[in-house]
C-alpha positions as CSV (number, residue, x, y, z in Angstrom):
1,M,23.6,-152.2,52.1
2,P,20.2,-150.9,51.1
3,E,18.1,-152.8,48.5
4,Y,16.6,-150.7,45.8
5,G,14.0,-151.6,43.1
6,Y,16.7,-152.4,40.6
7,T,18.9,-154.5,42.9
8,Q,17.7,-157.9,41.7
9,D,18.3,-156.9,38.1
10,K,21.5,-155.1,38.7
11,G,23.7,-157.5,36.6
12,A,21.3,-157.2,33.6
13,L,21.1,-153.4,34.0
14,V,24.9,-153.1,34.0
15,T,25.1,-155.3,30.9
16,R,22.6,-153.0,29.1
17,L,24.6,-149.9,30.2
18,H,27.8,-151.4,28.8
19,R,26.0,-152.1,25.5
20,I,24.7,-148.5,25.4
21,E,28.3,-147.3,26.2
22,G,29.4,-149.3,23.2
23,Q,26.8,-147.6,21.1
24,V,28.1,-144.2,22.2
25,R,31.7,-145.1,21.5
26,G,30.5,-146.3,18.0
27,I,29.0,-142.9,17.4
28,E,32.2,-141.2,18.5
29,K,34.1,-143.4,16.0
30,M,31.5,-142.4,13.3
31,V,32.2,-138.8,13.9
32,D,36.0,-139.4,13.9
33,D,35.7,-141.3,10.6
34,D,33.6,-138.4,9.0
35,R,30.5,-140.6,8.5
36,Y,27.4,-139.2,6.9
37,C,25.3,-136.9,9.2
38,V,22.0,-138.9,8.9
39,D,23.8,-142.2,9.8
40,I,25.2,-140.6,12.9
41,L,21.8,-139.1,13.9
42,T,20.2,-142.6,13.4
43,Q,22.7,-144.1,15.9
44,I,22.2,-141.2,18.3
45,S,18.5,-141.9,18.2
46,A,19.0,-145.6,18.9
47,A,21.3,-144.8,21.9
48,T,18.7,-142.3,23.2
49,T,16.0,-144.9,22.8
50,A,18.1,-147.5,24.7
51,L,18.7,-145.1,27.6
52,E,15.0,-144.1,27.8
53,S,14.0,-147.7,27.8
54,L,16.5,-148.4,30.7
55,A,15.2,-145.4,32.5
56,L,11.6,-146.6,32.3
57,Q,12.6,-150.0,33.6
58,I,14.3,-148.4,36.6
59,L,11.4,-146.1,37.1
60,E,9.0,-149.0,37.1
61,Q,11.1,-150.9,39.6
62,H,11.3,-147.8,41.8
63,I,7.5,-147.5,41.8
64,R,7.0,-151.2,42.5
65,H,9.6,-151.5,45.3
66,C,10.6,-148.1,46.8
67,V,7.3,-146.2,46.4
68,A,5.0,-149.1,47.1
69,G,7.0,-150.1,50.2
70,A,7.0,-146.6,51.6
71,L,3.2,-146.2,51.0
72,A,2.6,-149.6,52.6
73,A,4.5,-148.3,55.7
74,G,2.4,-145.2,55.8
75,D,5.2,-142.9,54.4
76,D,4.0,-140.8,51.6
77,S,7.4,-138.9,51.1
78,K,8.2,-141.1,48.1
79,T,5.1,-139.7,46.3
80,E,6.6,-136.2,45.8
81,E,10.0,-137.8,44.9
82,L,8.3,-139.9,42.3
83,L,6.5,-136.9,40.8
84,Q,9.7,-135.0,40.6
85,A,11.5,-137.9,38.9
86,V,8.7,-138.3,36.3
87,Q,8.8,-134.5,35.6
88,R,12.5,-134.6,35.1
89,F,12.2,-137.6,32.8
90,A,9.3,-135.9,30.8
91,R,11.3,-132.7,30.4
92,A,14.3,-134.6,29.0
93,K,12.2,-135.8,26.1
């Protein structure tokens, strides 16, 4: 089984994902319960921030493990992959 940058923190990452999933379910319940628009938007913003934070953590681990390891081995193919990942992430904002 391959080891990726996030492998060592996998349990903590899954826990955070479950927490974010709970936030999203809470937003769904707010909509179902006809809660005030701004309150819903506030919760959406919090969930979005949580996902972005998680993405940055995984990106950092990717750079430190996958990209650094490939570059150390003389393989620069991860450079283009990294640039594309950063561009996708930046466009999503």
